[in-house]
All heavy atoms as a GROMACS GRO file, in nm:
protein
  580
    1MET      N    1   0.087  -0.114  -0.005
    1MET     CA    2   0.001  -0.001   0.002
    1MET      C    3   0.091   0.124   0.008
    1MET      O    4   0.193   0.125   0.069
    1MET     CB    5  -0.087  -0.007   0.117
    1MET     CG    6  -0.177   0.122   0.152
    1MET     SD    7  -0.268   0.123   0.303
    1MET     CE    8  -0.399   0.020   0.254
    2LYS      N    9   0.056   0.217  -0.074
    2LYS     CA   10   0.129   0.348  -0.088
    2LYS      C   11   0.110   0.420   0.051
    2LYS      O   12   0.012   0.408   0.118
    2LYS     CB   13   0.085   0.433  -0.192
    2LYS     CG   14   0.084   0.380  -0.332
    2LYS     CD   15   0.236   0.386  -0.374
    2LYS     CE   16   0.248   0.339  -0.525
    2LYS     NZ   17   0.379   0.322  -0.555
    3LEU      N   18   0.225   0.492   0.092
    3LEU     CA   19   0.212   0.575   0.217
    3LEU      C   20   0.104   0.664   0.219
    3LEU      O   21   0.030   0.670   0.319
    3LEU     CB   22   0.347   0.638   0.238
    3LEU     CG   23   0.363   0.719   0.365
    3LEU    CD1   24   0.335   0.635   0.481
    3LEU    CD2   25   0.504   0.788   0.368
    4SER      N   26   0.073   0.728   0.112
    4SER     CA   27  -0.042   0.828   0.110
    4SER      C   28  -0.172   0.757   0.134
    4SER      O   29  -0.261   0.813   0.202
    4SER     CB   30  -0.040   0.905  -0.021
    4SER     OG   31  -0.049   0.818  -0.132
    5GLU      N   32  -0.180   0.645   0.078
    5GLU     CA   33  -0.316   0.556   0.106
    5GLU      C   34  -0.320   0.528   0.249
    5GLU      O   35  -0.428   0.537   0.303
    5GLU     CB   36  -0.316   0.434   0.012
    5GLU     CG   37  -0.324   0.467  -0.136
    5GLU     CD   38  -0.298   0.342  -0.217
    5GLU    OE1   39  -0.284   0.231  -0.163
    5GLU    OE2   40  -0.298   0.355  -0.342
    6TRP      N   41  -0.214   0.474   0.307
    6TRP     CA   42  -0.210   0.430   0.444
    6TRP      C   43  -0.238   0.547   0.530
    6TRP      O   44  -0.320   0.544   0.627
    6TRP     CB   45  -0.076   0.365   0.486
    6TRP     CG   46  -0.073   0.326   0.631
    6TRP    CD1   47  -0.118   0.198   0.674
    6TRP    CD2   48  -0.027   0.396   0.738
    6TRP    NE1   49  -0.098   0.201   0.809
    6TRP    CE2   50  -0.056   0.310   0.848
    6TRP    CE3   51   0.035   0.527   0.758
    6TRP    CZ2   52  -0.011   0.354   0.980
    6TRP    CZ3   53   0.067   0.558   0.890
    6TRP    CH2   54   0.045   0.473   0.989
    7LEU      N   55  -0.186   0.657   0.504
    7LEU     CA   56  -0.220   0.789   0.586
    7LEU      C   57  -0.357   0.824   0.575
    7LEU      O   58  -0.412   0.890   0.672
    7LEU     CB   59  -0.124   0.898   0.553
    7LEU     CG   60   0.017   0.881   0.596
    7LEU    CD1   61   0.108   0.980   0.516
    7LEU    CD2   62   0.037   0.899   0.746
    8ALA      N   63  -0.426   0.805   0.468
    8ALA     CA   64  -0.564   0.841   0.446
    8ALA      C   65  -0.666   0.748   0.507
    8ALA      O   66  -0.778   0.783   0.526
    8ALA     CB   67  -0.588   0.847   0.300
    9THR      N   68  -0.623   0.625   0.542
    9THR     CA   69  -0.703   0.532   0.609
    9THR      C   70  -0.723   0.565   0.751
    9THR      O   71  -0.625   0.607   0.818
    9THR     CB   72  -0.660   0.388   0.600
    9THR    OG1   73  -0.540   0.377   0.659
    9THR    CG2   74  -0.651   0.347   0.451
   10PRO      N   75  -0.844   0.552   0.808
   10PRO     CA   76  -0.857   0.582   0.955
   10PRO      C   77  -0.792   0.484   1.043
   10PRO      O   78  -0.765   0.372   0.997
   10PRO     CB   79  -1.008   0.578   0.985
   10PRO     CG   80  -1.074   0.524   0.849
   10PRO     CD   81  -0.966   0.514   0.746
   11ASN      N   82  -0.760   0.524   1.166
   11ASN     CA   83  -0.710   0.445   1.267
   11ASN      C   84  -0.815   0.342   1.306
   11ASN      O   85  -0.935   0.367   1.280
   11ASN     CB   86  -0.655   0.514   1.387
   11ASN     CG   87  -0.540   0.607   1.354
   11ASN    OD1   88  -0.439   0.555   1.307
   11ASN    ND2   89  -0.541   0.734   1.404
   12PRO      N   90  -0.784   0.230   1.374
   12PRO     CA   91  -0.885   0.130   1.416
   12PRO      C   92  -0.991   0.194   1.504
   12PRO      O   93  -1.111   0.148   1.499
   12PRO     CB   94  -0.802   0.028   1.495
   12PRO     CG   95  -0.666   0.043   1.441
   12PRO     CD   96  -0.650   0.183   1.401
   13ASP      N   97  -0.957   0.301   1.580
   13ASP     CA   98  -1.059   0.361   1.667
   13ASP      C   99  -1.148   0.467   1.588
   13ASP      O  100  -1.226   0.537   1.651
   13ASP     CB  101  -0.999   0.422   1.781
   13ASP     CG  102  -0.909   0.536   1.761
   13ASP    OD1  103  -0.877   0.584   1.637
   13ASP    OD2  104  -0.838   0.600   1.849
   14GLY      N  105  -1.122   0.488   1.454
   14GLY     CA  106  -1.201   0.576   1.379
   14GLY      C  107  -1.140   0.711   1.360
   14GLY      O  108  -1.179   0.798   1.278
   15THR      N  109  -1.035   0.744   1.438
   15THR     CA  110  -0.966   0.870   1.421
   15THR      C  111  -0.875   0.875   1.302
   15THR      O  112  -0.836   0.782   1.244
   15THR     CB  113  -0.879   0.909   1.562
   15THR    OG1  114  -0.777   0.809   1.566
   15THR    CG2  115  -0.968   0.905   1.675
   16ARG      N  116  -0.851   1.004   1.261
   16ARG     CA  117  -0.770   1.027   1.137
   16ARG      C  118  -0.624   1.024   1.176
   16ARG      O  119  -0.588   1.057   1.280
   16ARG     CB  120  -0.799   1.166   1.090
   16ARG     CG  121  -0.822   1.177   0.949
   16ARG     CD  122  -0.854   1.320   0.902
   16ARG     NE  123  -0.725   1.388   0.869
   16ARG     CZ  124  -0.704   1.513   0.893
   16ARG    NH1  125  -0.777   1.587   0.958
   16ARG    NH2  126  -0.593   1.556   0.855
   17LYS      N  127  -0.545   0.957   1.082
   17LYS     CA  128  -0.402   0.957   1.108
   17LYS      C  129  -0.358   1.101   1.082
   17LYS      O  130  -0.396   1.178   0.986
   17LYS     CB  131  -0.334   0.863   1.003
   17LYS     CG  132  -0.360   0.724   1.039
   17LYS     CD  133  -0.290   0.624   0.945
   17LYS     CE  134  -0.306   0.479   0.977
   17LYS     NZ  135  -0.429   0.429   0.927
   18ARG      N  136  -0.250   1.141   1.151
   18ARG     CA  137  -0.198   1.284   1.139
   18ARG      C  138  -0.056   1.267   1.080
   18ARG      O  139   0.040   1.202   1.146
   18ARG     CB  140  -0.197   1.357   1.275
   18ARG     CG  141  -0.333   1.375   1.325
   18ARG     CD  142  -0.332   1.458   1.450
   18ARG     NE  143  -0.237   1.562   1.452
   18ARG     CZ  144  -0.188   1.606   1.562
   18ARG    NH1  145  -0.232   1.568   1.684
   18ARG    NH2  146  -0.097   1.695   1.564
   19ARG      N  147  -0.032   1.342   0.981
   19ARG     CA  148   0.101   1.340   0.904
   19ARG      C  149   0.209   1.392   0.997
   19ARG      O  150   0.326   1.349   1.003
   19ARG     CB  151   0.106   1.415   0.774
   19ARG     CG  152   0.033   1.345   0.666
   19ARG     CD  153   0.047   1.420   0.530
   19ARG     NE  154  -0.024   1.347   0.429
   19ARG     CZ  155   0.020   1.351   0.311
   19ARG    NH1  156   0.118   1.416   0.260
   19ARG    NH2  157  -0.052   1.274   0.222
   20ASP      N  158   0.184   1.503   1.070
   20ASP     CA  159   0.275   1.554   1.163
   20ASP      C  160   0.320   1.459   1.279
   20ASP      O  161   0.438   1.444   1.305
   20ASP     CB  162   0.234   1.683   1.224
   20ASP     CG  163   0.102   1.684   1.302
   20ASP    OD1  164   0.028   1.587   1.287
   20ASP    OD2  165   0.079   1.769   1.390
   21LYS      N  166   0.222   1.387   1.332
   21LYS     CA  167   0.255   1.284   1.427
   21LYS      C  168   0.340   1.170   1.373
   21LYS      O  169   0.440   1.119   1.421
   21LYS     CB  170   0.141   1.231   1.494
   21LYS     CG  171   0.164   1.125   1.613
   21LYS     CD  172   0.041   1.070   1.665
   21LYS     CE  173   0.075   0.962   1.771
   21LYS     NZ  174   0.199   0.882   1.755
   22PHE      N  175   0.298   1.121   1.252
   22PHE     CA  176   0.372   1.017   1.184
   22PHE      C  177   0.514   1.068   1.158
   22PHE      O  178   0.608   0.988   1.169
   22PHE     CB  179   0.298   0.975   1.056
   22PHE     CG  180   0.369   0.857   0.980
   22PHE    CD1  181   0.358   0.740   1.031
   22PHE    CD2  182   0.436   0.883   0.865
   22PHE    CE1  183   0.418   0.624   0.969
   22PHE    CE2  184   0.496   0.778   0.806
   22PHE     CZ  185   0.495   0.648   0.845
   23ALA      N  186   0.529   1.185   1.108
   23ALA     CA  187   0.668   1.240   1.075
   23ALA      C  188   0.750   1.235   1.199
   23ALA      O  189   0.871   1.191   1.208
   23ALA     CB  190   0.648   1.380   1.027
   24THR      N  191   0.699   1.280   1.318
   24THR     CA  192   0.768   1.278   1.447
   24THR      C  193   0.805   1.133   1.485
   24THR      O  194   0.916   1.105   1.522
   24THR     CB  195   0.691   1.344   1.556
   24THR    OG1  196   0.660   1.476   1.517
   24THR    CG2  197   0.758   1.335   1.694
   25ASP      N  198   0.710   1.046   1.453
   25ASP     CA  199   0.734   0.902   1.504
   25ASP      C  200   0.858   0.839   1.421
   25ASP      O  201   0.920   0.756   1.479
   25ASP     CB  202   0.601   0.822   1.480
   25ASP     CG  203   0.494   0.855   1.571
   25ASP    OD1  204   0.524   0.924   1.676
   25ASP    OD2  205   0.380   0.817   1.549
   26ILE      N  206   0.868   0.880   1.292
   26ILE     CA  207   0.978   0.818   1.214
   26ILE      C  208   1.097   0.909   1.208
   26ILE      O  209   1.198   0.875   1.142
   26ILE     CB  210   0.930   0.777   1.079
   26ILE    CG1  211   0.894   0.891   0.991
   26ILE    CG2  212   0.818   0.676   1.096
   26ILE    CD1  213   0.877   0.851   0.841
   27GLY      N  214   1.096   1.032   1.265
   27GLY     CA  215   1.212   1.121   1.277
   27GLY      C  216   1.231   1.209   1.158
   27GLY      O  217   1.348   1.236   1.123
   28VAL      N  218   1.132   1.249   1.088
   28VAL     CA  219   1.144   1.349   0.972
   28VAL      C  220   1.054   1.453   0.999
   28VAL      O  221   0.963   1.458   1.084
   28VAL     CB  222   1.121   1.270   0.841
   28VAL    CG1  223   1.220   1.166   0.817
   28VAL    CG2  224   0.972   1.224   0.833
   29THR      N  225   1.041   1.555   0.908
   29THR     CA  226   0.955   1.671   0.912
   29THR      C  227   0.819   1.626   0.838
   29THR      O  228   0.827   1.534   0.752
   29THR     CB  229   1.010   1.781   0.840
   29THR    OG1  230   1.034   1.763   0.701
   29THR    CG2  231   1.142   1.837   0.909
   30PRO      N  232   0.707   1.693   0.861
   30PRO     CA  233   0.594   1.677   0.779
   30PRO      C  234   0.616   1.705   0.642
   30PRO      O  235   0.556   1.636   0.546
   30PRO     CB  236   0.495   1.773   0.836
   30PRO     CG  237   0.537   1.792   0.974
   30PRO     CD  238   0.689   1.784   0.983
   31GLN      N  239   0.706   1.796   0.604
   31GLN     CA  240   0.726   1.828   0.464
   31GLN      C  241   0.792   1.705   0.396
   31GLN      O  242   0.771   1.683   0.279
   31GLN     CB  243   0.820   1.948   0.443
   31GLN     CG  244   0.761   2.078   0.489
   31GLN     CD  245   0.758   2.102   0.636
   31GLN    OE1  246   0.808   2.022   0.725
   31GLN    NE2  247   0.696   2.201   0.682
   32MET      N  248   0.878   1.632   0.466
   32MET     CA  249   0.938   1.517   0.415
   32MET      C  250   0.840   1.404   0.386
   32MET      O  251   0.848   1.336   0.286
   32MET     CB  252   1.051   1.454   0.499
   32MET     CG  253   1.132   1.347   0.436
   32MET     SD  254   1.218   1.401   0.279
   32MET     CE  255   1.346   1.494   0.340
   33ILE      N  256   0.742   1.398   0.471
   33ILE     CA  257   0.626   1.298   0.448
   33ILE      C  258   0.555   1.334   0.320
   33ILE      O  259   0.529   1.246   0.238
   33ILE     CB  260   0.526   1.287   0.571
   33ILE    CG1  261   0.604   1.248   0.692
   33ILE    CG2  262   0.411   1.204   0.540
   33ILE    CD1  263   0.648   1.104   0.689
   34SER      N  264   0.532   1.459   0.304
   34SER     CA  265   0.465   1.504   0.164
   34SER      C  266   0.560   1.464   0.048
   34SER      O  267   0.505   1.418  -0.051
   34SER     CB  268   0.444   1.651   0.184
   34SER     OG  269   0.352   1.684   0.269
   35ALA      N  270   0.696   1.481   0.070
   35ALA     CA  271   0.788   1.456  -0.044
   35ALA      C  272   0.777   1.295  -0.069
   35ALA      O  273   0.789   1.259  -0.179
   35ALA     CB  274   0.921   1.500  -0.014
   36TYR      N  275   0.783   1.218   0.034
   36TYR     CA  276   0.766   1.073   0.016
   36TYR      C  277   0.651   1.039  -0.047
   36TYR      O  278   0.644   0.954  -0.145
   36TYR     CB  279   0.771   1.000   0.149
   36TYR     CG  280   0.897   1.006   0.232
   36TYR    CD1  281   0.900   0.984   0.365
   36TYR    CD2  282   1.014   1.044   0.173
   36TYR    CE1  283   1.017   0.989   0.444
   36TYR    CE2  284   1.145   1.049   0.248
   36TYR     CZ  285   1.129   1.016   0.390
   36TYR     OH  286   1.248   1.023   0.462
   37CYS      N  287   0.533   1.096  -0.011
   37CYS     CA  288   0.397   1.058  -0.070
   37CYS      C  289   0.385   1.104  -0.217
   37CYS      O  290   0.329   1.033  -0.291
   37CYS     CB  291   0.290   1.122   0.014
   37CYS     SG  292   0.254   1.047   0.170
   38SER      N  293   0.453   1.212  -0.252
   38SER     CA  294   0.442   1.256  -0.391
   38SER      C  295   0.550   1.198  -0.479
   38SER      O  296   0.545   1.210  -0.606
   38SER     CB  297   0.460   1.409  -0.393
   38SER     OG  298   0.596   1.447  -0.363
   39GLY      N  299   0.649   1.130  -0.422
   39GLY     CA  300   0.754   1.058  -0.503
   39GLY      C  301   0.865   1.159  -0.525
   39GLY      O  302   0.968   1.125  -0.600
   40ARG      N  303   0.869   1.285  -0.467
   40ARG     CA  304   0.975   1.376  -0.489
   40ARG      C  305   1.108   1.321  -0.420
   40ARG      O  306   1.217   1.351  -0.466
   40ARG     CB  307   0.945   1.509  -0.441
   40ARG     CG  308   0.845   1.586  -0.525
   40ARG     CD  309   0.833   1.742  -0.482
   40ARG     NE  310   0.835   1.756  -0.333
   40ARG     CZ  311   0.718   1.767  -0.267
   40ARG    NH1  312   0.601   1.762  -0.318
   40ARG    NH2  313   0.726   1.788  -0.137
   41ASN      N  314   1.086   1.259  -0.307
   41ASN     CA  315   1.209   1.209  -0.230
   41ASN      C  316   1.174   1.057  -0.194
   41ASN      O  317   1.056   1.022  -0.180
   41ASN     CB  318   1.229   1.282  -0.109
   41ASN     CG  319   1.294   1.411  -0.125
   41ASN    OD1  320   1.260   1.483  -0.210
   41ASN    ND2  321   1.394   1.437  -0.040
   42TRP      N  322   1.283   0.971  -0.182
   42TRP     CA  323   1.259   0.839  -0.139
   42TRP      C  324   1.319   0.828   0.011
   42TRP      O  325   1.425   0.900   0.027
   42TRP     CB  326   1.342   0.738  -0.222
   42TRP     CG  327   1.279   0.720  -0.356
   42TRP    CD1  328   1.188   0.796  -0.423
   42TRP    CD2  329   1.285   0.594  -0.434
   42TRP    NE1  330   1.140   0.741  -0.539
   42TRP    CE2  331   1.205   0.615  -0.545
   42TRP    CE3  332   1.359   0.481  -0.422
   42TRP    CZ2  333   1.193   0.523  -0.644
   42TRP    CZ3  334   1.347   0.386  -0.525
   42TRP    CH2  335   1.271   0.403  -0.633
   43PRO      N  336   1.266   0.757   0.086
   43PRO     CA  337   1.314   0.736   0.227
   43PRO      C  338   1.454   0.658   0.223
   43PRO      O  339   1.481   0.584   0.132
   43PRO     CB  340   1.220   0.641   0.295
   43PRO     CG  341   1.094   0.639   0.206
   43PRO     CD  342   1.134   0.673   0.074
   44THR      N  343   1.544   0.699   0.323
   44THR     CA  344   1.667   0.637   0.331
   44THR      C  345   1.629   0.494   0.392
   44THR      O  346   1.527   0.474   0.429
   44THR     CB  347   1.760   0.712   0.435
   44THR    OG1  348   1.688   0.707   0.561
   44THR    CG2  349   1.795   0.856   0.394
   45LYS      N  350   1.735   0.413   0.394
   45LYS     CA  351   1.716   0.276   0.456
   45LYS      C  352   1.654   0.280   0.595
   45LYS      O  353   1.563   0.210   0.628
   45LYS     CB  354   1.845   0.197   0.448
   45LYS     CG  355   1.828   0.055   0.504
   45LYS     CD  356   1.977  -0.006   0.502
   45LYS     CE  357   1.975  -0.150   0.562
   45LYS     NZ  358   1.939  -0.158   0.700
   46GLU      N  359   1.722   0.366   0.680
   46GLU     CA  360   1.681   0.388   0.813
   46GLU      C  361   1.532   0.437   0.826
   46GLU      O  362   1.456   0.380   0.904
   46GLU     CB  363   1.764   0.478   0.897
   46GLU     CG  364   1.916   0.422   0.911
   46GLU     CD  365   1.995   0.436   0.784
   46GLU    OE1  366   1.959   0.509   0.696
   46GLU    OE2  367   2.102   0.372   0.779
   47ARG      N  368   1.495   0.531   0.743
   47ARG     CA  369   1.352   0.583   0.742
   47ARG      C  370   1.260   0.477   0.694
   47ARG      O  371   1.147   0.463   0.740
   47ARG     CB  372   1.346   0.705   0.660
   47ARG     CG  373   1.414   0.823   0.724
   47ARG     CD  374   1.360   0.869   0.863
   47ARG     NE  375   1.462   0.945   0.925
   47ARG     CZ  376   1.522   0.885   1.036
   47ARG    NH1  377   1.490   0.777   1.090
   47ARG    NH2  378   1.621   0.959   1.094
   48MET      N  379   1.300   0.399   0.588
   48MET     CA  380   1.208   0.299   0.538
   48MET      C  381   1.188   0.190   0.637
   48MET      O  382   1.070   0.152   0.658
   48MET     CB  383   1.282   0.239   0.411
   48MET     CG  384   1.184   0.144   0.330
   48MET     SD  385   1.048   0.240   0.256
   48MET     CE  386   0.916   0.182   0.355
   49GLU      N  387   1.286   0.157   0.720
   49GLU     CA  388   1.272   0.055   0.824
   49GLU      C  389   1.168   0.116   0.931
   49GLU      O  390   1.093   0.040   0.987
   49GLU     CB  391   1.398   0.024   0.891
   49GLU     CG  392   1.490  -0.058   0.801
   49GLU     CD  393   1.633  -0.072   0.860
   49GLU    OE1  394   1.670  -0.003   0.952
   49GLU    OE2  395   1.706  -0.162   0.810
   50ALA      N  396   1.172   0.243   0.960
   50ALA     CA  397   1.091   0.311   1.058
   50ALA      C  398   0.947   0.313   0.995
   50ALA      O  399   0.852   0.293   1.070
   50ALA     CB  400   1.139   0.451   1.082
   51ILE      N  401   0.929   0.340   0.869
   51ILE     CA  402   0.804   0.337   0.804
   51ILE      C  403   0.733   0.204   0.813
   51ILE      O  404   0.616   0.190   0.843
   51ILE     CB  405   0.809   0.393   0.655
   51ILE    CG1  406   0.840   0.537   0.649
   51ILE    CG2  407   0.674   0.361   0.584
   51ILE    CD1  408   0.880   0.589   0.513
   52VAL      N  409   0.808   0.098   0.772
   52VAL     CA  410   0.765  -0.034   0.787
   52VAL      C  411   0.712  -0.068   0.929
   52VAL      O  412   0.611  -0.125   0.953
   52VAL     CB  413   0.865  -0.134   0.742
   52VAL    CG1  414   0.825  -0.286   0.758
   52VAL    CG2  415   0.886  -0.118   0.585
   53LYS      N  416   0.797  -0.028   1.023
   53LYS     CA  417   0.758  -0.062   1.177
   53LYS      C  418   0.637   0.017   1.206
   53LYS      O  419   0.547  -0.035   1.263
   53LYS     CB  420   0.884  -0.021   1.257
   53LYS     CG  421   0.856  -0.047   1.397
   53LYS     CD  422   0.976  -0.003   1.484
   53LYS     CE  423   0.941  -0.028   1.637
   53LYS     NZ  424   1.049   0.024   1.723
   54GLU      N  425   0.633   0.150   1.179
   54GLU     CA  426   0.519   0.232   1.224
   54GLU      C  427   0.385   0.196   1.156
   54GLU      O  428   0.281   0.214   1.211
   54GLU     CB  429   0.550   0.371   1.207
   54GLU     CG  430   0.656   0.429   1.300
   54GLU     CD  431   0.602   0.423   1.451
   54GLU    OE1  432   0.483   0.448   1.473
   54GLU    OE2  433   0.687   0.397   1.530
   55THR      N  434   0.397   0.135   1.030
   55THR     CA  435   0.280   0.100   0.966
   55THR      C  436   0.240  -0.041   0.980
   55THR      O  437   0.144  -0.100   0.913
   55THR     CB  438   0.290   0.127   0.808
   55THR    OG1  439   0.392   0.042   0.756
   55THR    CG2  440   0.316   0.277   0.781
   56GLY      N  441   0.319  -0.116   1.069
   56GLY     CA  442   0.283  -0.256   1.096
   56GLY      C  443   0.314  -0.341   0.963
   56GLY      O  444   0.250  -0.451   0.945
   57GLY      N  445   0.400  -0.298   0.887
   57GLY     CA  446   0.438  -0.377   0.759
   57GLY      C  447   0.334  -0.358   0.648
   57GLY      O  448   0.352  -0.416   0.544
   58VAL      N  449   0.247  -0.270   0.653
   58VAL     CA  450   0.145  -0.241   0.552
   58VAL      C  451   0.214  -0.163   0.440
   58VAL      O  452   0.186  -0.198   0.325
   58VAL     CB  453   0.030  -0.168   0.611
   58VAL    CG1  454  -0.067  -0.123   0.498
   58VAL    CG2  455  -0.046  -0.249   0.709
   59VAL      N  456   0.299  -0.077   0.472
   59VAL     CA  457   0.375   0.000   0.366
   59VAL      C  458   0.521  -0.052   0.371
   59VAL      O  459   0.587  -0.056   0.477
   59VAL     CB  460   0.378   0.154   0.400
   59VAL    CG1  461   0.460   0.227   0.301
   59VAL    CG2  462   0.238   0.206   0.407
   60THR      N  463   0.570  -0.097   0.256
   60THR     CA  464   0.708  -0.150   0.241
   60THR      C  465   0.784  -0.076   0.143
   60THR      O  466   0.729   0.008   0.068
   60THR     CB  467   0.699  -0.301   0.198
   60THR    OG1  468   0.650  -0.314   0.069
   60THR    CG2  469   0.617  -0.385   0.289
   61ALA      N  470   0.906  -0.114   0.126
   61ALA     CA  471   0.996  -0.040   0.034
   61ALA      C  472   0.940  -0.061  -0.111
   61ALA      O  473   0.959   0.032  -0.189
   61ALA     CB  474   1.138  -0.088   0.039
   62ASN      N  475   0.886  -0.183  -0.140
   62ASN     CA  476   0.827  -0.202  -0.276
   62ASN      C  477   0.722  -0.106  -0.312
   62ASN      O  478   0.693  -0.077  -0.432
   62ASN     CB  479   0.792  -0.350  -0.289
   62ASN     CG  480   0.901  -0.441  -0.294
   62ASN    OD1  481   1.006  -0.397  -0.320
   62ASN    ND2  482   0.869  -0.569  -0.274
   63ASP      N  483   0.652  -0.058  -0.201
   63ASP     CA  484   0.542   0.046  -0.240
   63ASP      C  485   0.589   0.175  -0.290
   63ASP      O  486   0.514   0.254  -0.335
   63ASP     CB  487   0.456   0.058  -0.109
   63ASP     CG  488   0.394  -0.067  -0.066
   63ASP    OD1  489   0.344  -0.146  -0.154
   63ASP    OD2  490   0.397  -0.103   0.051
   64PHE      N  491   0.716   0.201  -0.274
   64PHE     CA  492   0.770   0.329  -0.321
   64PHE      C  493   0.820   0.312  -0.471
   64PHE      O  494   0.852   0.411  -0.523
   64PHE     CB  495   0.885   0.377  -0.236
   64PHE     CG  496   0.841   0.436  -0.110
   64PHE    CD1  497   0.814   0.349   0.003
   64PHE    CD2  498   0.811   0.569  -0.096
   64PHE    CE1  499   0.774   0.396   0.126
   64PHE    CE2  500   0.763   0.613   0.025
   64PHE     CZ  501   0.740   0.532   0.133
   65ILE      N  502   0.816   0.202  -0.522
   65ILE     CA  503   0.861   0.171  -0.658
   65ILE      C  504   0.732   0.153  -0.756
   65ILE      O  505   0.657   0.060  -0.720
   65ILE     CB  506   0.949   0.056  -0.667
   65ILE    CG1  507   1.070   0.072  -0.584
   65ILE    CG2  508   0.994   0.031  -0.815
   65ILE    CD1  509   1.155  -0.052  -0.554
   66ASP      N  510   0.722   0.234  -0.856
   66ASP     CA  511   0.614   0.217  -0.950
   66ASP      C  512   0.657   0.131  -1.057
   66ASP      O  513   0.716   0.181  -1.158
   66ASP     CB  514   0.568   0.351  -1.001
   66ASP     CG  515   0.490   0.429  -0.898
   66ASP    OD1  516   0.427   0.374  -0.817
   66ASP    OD2  517   0.503   0.555  -0.893
   67MET      N  518   0.628   0.007  -1.054
   67MET     CA  519   0.675  -0.094  -1.165
   67MET      C  520   0.543  -0.166  -1.197
   67MET      O  521   0.463  -0.195  -1.108
   67MET     CB  522   0.779  -0.186  -1.118
   67MET     CG  523   0.911  -0.127  -1.078
   67MET     SD  524   1.030  -0.251  -1.023
   67MET     CE  525   1.046  -0.350  -1.172
   68GLN      N  526   0.528  -0.192  -1.323
   68GLN     CA  527   0.417  -0.274  -1.367
   68GLN      C  528   0.474  -0.412  -1.374
   68GLN      O  529   0.581  -0.434  -1.430
   68GLN     CB  530   0.373  -0.226  -1.504
   68GLN     CG  531   0.304  -0.096  -1.504
   68GLN     CD  532   0.241  -0.051  -1.643
   68GLN    OE1  533   0.249  -0.126  -1.736
   68GLN    NE2  534   0.170   0.047  -1.634
   69GLN      N  535   0.394  -0.506  -1.324
   69GLN     CA  536   0.432  -0.652  -1.332
   69GLN      C  537   0.405  -0.704  -1.472
   69GLN      O  538   0.308  -0.674  -1.530
   69GLN     CB  539   0.364  -0.724  -1.229
   69GLN     CG  540   0.404  -0.705  -1.091
   69GLN     CD  541   0.342  -0.791  -0.985
   69GLN    OE1  542   0.235  -0.826  -0.999
   69GLN    NE2  543   0.427  -0.848  -0.892
   70THR      N  544   0.508  -0.768  -1.510
   70THR     CA  545   0.487  -0.843  -1.641
   70THR      C  546   0.519  -0.990  -1.625
   70THR      O  547   0.589  -1.030  -1.531
   70THR     CB  548   0.582  -0.783  -1.742
   70THR    OG1  549   0.719  -0.794  -1.703
   70THR    CG2  550   0.552  -0.630  -1.776
   71GLU      N  551   0.461  -1.071  -1.706
   71GLU     CA  552   0.483  -1.214  -1.702
   71GLU      C  553   0.628  -1.243  -1.761
   71GLU      O  554   0.665  -1.187  -1.854
   71GLU     CB  555   0.379  -1.291  -1.776
   71GLU     CG  556   0.243  -1.286  -1.706
   71GLU     CD  557   0.150  -1.384  -1.778
   71GLU    OE1  558   0.193  -1.482  -1.835
   71GLU    OE2  559   0.034  -1.355  -1.794
   72VAL      N  560   0.696  -1.324  -1.688
   72VAL     CA  561   0.830  -1.372  -1.736
   72VAL      C  562   0.809  -1.493  -1.811
   72VAL      O  563   0.750  -1.592  -1.771
   72VAL     CB  564   0.927  -1.388  -1.608
   72VAL    CG1  565   1.055  -1.433  -1.652
   72VAL    CG2  566   0.925  -1.257  -1.528
   73ALA      N  567   0.871  -1.498  -1.928
   73ALA     CA  568   0.866  -1.617  -2.011
   73ALA      C  569   0.958  -1.710  -1.956
   73ALA      O  570   1.058  -1.700  -1.905
   73ALA     CB  571   0.910  -1.581  -2.155
   74GLN      N  572   0.910  -1.841  -1.950
   74GLN     CA  573   0.983  -1.959  -1.907
   74GLN      C  574   1.036  -2.043  -2.015
   74GLN      O  575   0.976  -2.063  -2.107
   74GLN     CB  576   0.900  -2.036  -1.797
   74GLN     CG  577   0.872  -1.952  -1.679
   74GLN     CD  578   0.797  -2.035  -1.569
   74GLN    OE1  579   0.778  -2.148  -1.585
   74GLN    NE2  580   0.755  -1.966  -1.469
   0.00000   0.00000   0.00000
């Protein structure tokens, strides 16, 4: 799941996720979260590990790569 999609989903208790809190939780600025969501910047390895941890594994490094899957001929 894309980070922007995850941030748009409500928390289990129905409250909205806050970008500024998420940014603090992973050690970046809210502006950097916006840059990650828009694709202007990619997280460092350390930040990616923090994103995976904070999202419970819902957002992974692969979610930052826009690749179309194609069948591989065997």
